[in-house]
C-alpha positions in Angstrom: -11.7 -4.9 -25.5 -11.4 -1.9 -23.2 -9.7 -4.1 -20.5 -7.1 -5.3 -23.0 -6.4 -1.7 -24.1 -6.1 -0.5 -20.5 -3.8 -3.4 -19.6 -1.6 -2.8 -22.6 -1.2 0.9 -21.8 -0.5 0.1 -18.1 2.2 -2.4 -19.2 3.8 0.1 -21.5 3.7 2.6 -18.7 5.4 0.2 -16.3 8.1 -0.7 -18.8 8.8 3.0 -19.5 9.0 3.9 -15.8 11.3 0.9 -15.1 13.7 2.0 -17.9 13.5 5.7 -16.8 14.1 4.7 -13.2 17.4 3.0 -14.1 18.7 6.3 -15.4 17.0 8.6 -12.9 18.1 6.6 -9.8 21.6 5.8 -11.1 23.1 8.8 -9.3 21.5 7.9 -5.9 20.2 4.3 -6.1 17.9 3.1 -3.3 17.3 6.6 -2.0 13.9 6.6 -0.1 12.9 9.8 -1.8 12.6 7.9 -5.2 9.6 5.9 -4.0 7.5 9.0 -3.4 8.5 10.4 -6.7 7.5 7.4 -8.7 4.3 6.9 -6.7 3.2 10.3 -7.9 3.3 8.8 -11.4 1.6 5.5 -10.5 -1.1 7.6 -8.9 -2.2 8.7 -12.4 -3.3 5.1 -13.3 -6.6 5.7 -11.5 -7.5 8.1 -14.3 -6.7 5.5 -17.0 -9.1 3.1 -15.3 -11.8 5.7 -14.8 -12.0 5.5 -11.0 -13.7 8.3 -9.0 -11.0 8.6 -6.3 -11.5 10.4 -3.0 -8.6 10.8 -0.6 -8.8 11.8 3.0 -6.9 12.0 6.3 -3.4 12.9 5.0 -3.2 15.4 7.8 -2.9 12.5 10.2 0.6 11.9 8.9 1.8 15.5 9.3 4.7 16.3 11.7 5.4 12.5 12.2 9.0 11.9 11.1 8.7 8.1 11.0 5.8 5.6 11.1 4.7 2.2 10.0 1.8 2.6 7.5 -0.5 -0.4 7.2 -3.1 -0.9 4.5 -5.6 -3.4 3.3 -4.4 -5.3 0.2 -7.2 -6.2 -2.2 -5.8 -6.8 -5.7 -3.3 -5.6 -8.2 -5.6 -2.5 -8.7 -4.2 -1.3 -5.4 -1.4 0.2 -7.5 -3.9 2.5 -9.1 -5.7 3.7 -5.9 -3.2 3.6 -3.0 0.0 5.3 -4.3 -1.4 8.8 -3.8 -1.5 8.2 -0.1 2.2 7.4 0.3 4.1 10.1 2.2 7.6 11.4 1.4 10.5 9.3 2.5 8.4 6.2 2.8 9.4 2.8 1.4 7.6 -0.5 1.3 8.5 -4.0 2.4 8.2 -6.8 -0.1 9.4 -10.4 -0.6 12.7 -11.0 -2.5 10.9 -12.8 -5.3 9.5 -9.5 -6.5 13.0 -8.6 -7.8 12.5 -11.2 -10.6 9.3 -9.7 -11.9 10.2 -8.2 -15.3 10.6 -4.4 -15.2 8.5 -3.8 -12.1 10.8 -5.8 -9.9 13.8 -3.8 -11.0 11.9 -0.6 -10.5 10.8 -1.7 -7.0 14.4 -2.5 -6.0 16.3 0.5 -7.4 13.8 3.1 -5.9 14.7 2.0 -2.4 12.1 -0.4 -1.2 13.2 -3.1 1.2 13.2 -6.8 0.0 13.2 -9.6 2.6 13.2 -13.4 2.6 9.9 -14.3 4.0 10.5 -18.1 3.6 13.4 -18.3 6.0 11.6 -18.4 9.4 14.9 -19.0 11.3 16.2 -15.6 10.3 13.0 -13.7 11.2 14.3 -12.1 14.3 17.5 -10.9 12.6 15.5 -9.7 9.6 13.3 -7.6 12.0 16.3 -6.0 13.6 17.9 -5.3 10.2 14.8 -3.6 8.8 14.6 -1.4 12.0 18.3 -0.5 11.6 17.8 0.5 7.9 14.7 2.6 8.7 16.6 4.5 11.4 19.6 5.0 9.2 17.5 6.4 6.4 15.1 8.2 8.8 12.4 6.6 6.6 8.9 5.3 7.2 7.6 1.9 6.0 4.4 0.9 4.1 3.2 -2.7 4.8 0.3 -4.9 3.8 -0.2 -6.8 7.1 -2.5 -9.4 5.5 0.5 -10.8 3.7 -1.5 -11.5 0.5 -4.3 -10.0 -1.6 -7.7 -10.6 -0.3 -9.5 -10.8 -3.7 -12.9 -9.8 -2.4 -12.8 -11.9 0.8 -12.8 -8.9 3.1 -10.0 -7.9 5.5 -7.9 -11.0 6.1 -6.2 -11.7 9.5 -3.1 -9.7 10.1 0.4 -11.2 10.5 2.3 -9.6 13.4 5.5 -8.5 11.5 4.4 -4.9 10.9 3.4 -4.5 14.5 6.6 -6.1 15.9 8.6 -3.7 13.6 6.7 -0.7 15.0 7.2 -1.7 18.6 10.9 -2.5 18.0 11.5 0.8 16.2 9.5 2.8 18.7 7.4 4.5 16.1 3.6 4.8 15.6 1.4 2.8 13.3 -0.8 4.7 10.9 -3.7 2.6 9.4 -4.7 3.4 5.8 -8.0 2.1 4.6 -9.3 1.6 1.1 -13.0 1.0 0.3 -13.9 -2.2 -1.5 -12.7 -2.2 -5.1 -14.1 -5.6 -6.3 -17.6 -4.1 -6.7 -16.4 -0.7 -8.0 -14.0 -1.5 -10.8 -14.4 -3.3 -14.1 -11.6 -2.7 -16.6 -14.2 -3.1 -19.4 -16.3 -0.3 -18.1 -15.5 3.3 -19.3 -16.5 5.0 -16.1 -15.9 3.1 -12.9 -17.1 3.5 -9.4 -16.0 5.5 -6.4 -13.0 4.4 -4.3 -12.3 6.2 -1.0 -8.8 6.0 0.6 -8.5 7.3 4.2 -5.6 7.6 6.6 -6.6 7.1 10.2 -5.1 8.7 13.3 -1.7 7.4 14.5 -1.6 4.6 17.1 1.1 5.0 19.7 3.1 1.8 20.2 5.3 3.0 23.1 3.2 1.1 25.7 3.4 -2.2 23.9 6.1 -4.9 24.2 7.0 -7.4 21.4 5.0 -10.0 23.2 1.9 -7.8 22.8 2.3 -7.5 19.0 -0.7 -9.8 18.4 -2.9 -7.7 20.7 -1.8 -4.6 18.7 -2.5 -6.3 15.4 -6.0 -7.3 16.5 -6.8 -3.7 17.7 -5.7 -2.3 14.3 -7.6 -5.0 12.4 -10.9 -4.2 14.3 -10.4 -0.4 13.6 -9.7 -1.0 9.9 -12.4 -3.6 9.3 -15.0 -1.3 10.7 -13.8 1.8 8.8 -13.4 -0.1 5.5 -17.0 -1.2 5.7 -18.1 2.4 6.4 -16.1 3.7 3.5 -17.5 1.0 1.2 -21.1 1.9 2.1 -20.3 5.6 1.5 -18.7 4.9 -1.8 -21.7 2.9 -3.0 -24.0 5.7 -1.9 -22.0 8.2 -3.9 -22.2 5.9 -6.9 -25.9 5.6 -6.6 -26.1 9.4 -6.8 -23.7 9.4 -9.8 -25.8 6.6 -11.4 -22.9 4.3 -11.6 -24.0 0.6 -11.3 -21.9 -1.7 -9.1 -19.9 -4.5 -10.8 -21.8 -7.8 -10.6 -19.9 -10.5 -8.9 -19.4 -13.7 -11.0 
């Protein structure tokens, strides 16, 4: 029953934000600053779900005008735990089909996020150059989920190379952002949920890499993030033991 109530409130919230965004963004549509503004609001969803959220490492993004932020992508609940980590003038990269999602798709588009056609492989190179051009024109950073899909409790999936090719092509650093496991920490039917830790790691310089070395760079970042996510998950579980919060039992 609690899960239904929370889902209903979240749906009303998204509809309201989508309608509000159409008015708020009408005077400067697709301005990168809008993403940060609305992420401040989405960040409040963790309170609705009862998550004990710990954020770290934001200092690693200070004094860096542009970067490619990469994060693990676990489930739709990422929208409740990750938005607080997004930095000003940062947009995300999503597939064009998102535009047709009722309310959320329109909110995603008008706030300035970048939509690409992932299915058309023949245009991949041109798409890469177009995204780099748009980032430099806006002086914006980019947030990407390099797994390409939600892991749904399967651990950190292999990375696709797009984010790393973008960083190399644009000549900007990569900043990994890790989120501890949420599948064993969150149950929408539970009033008080577990601890989730989000942490931004130190920037990774891409200036010494070539496009041909994108896979090498992807594997380096995957190893760093996989190790850190495991450490954060263990720490979050230890905190929950001290808080007397039982982990969610897997089906």
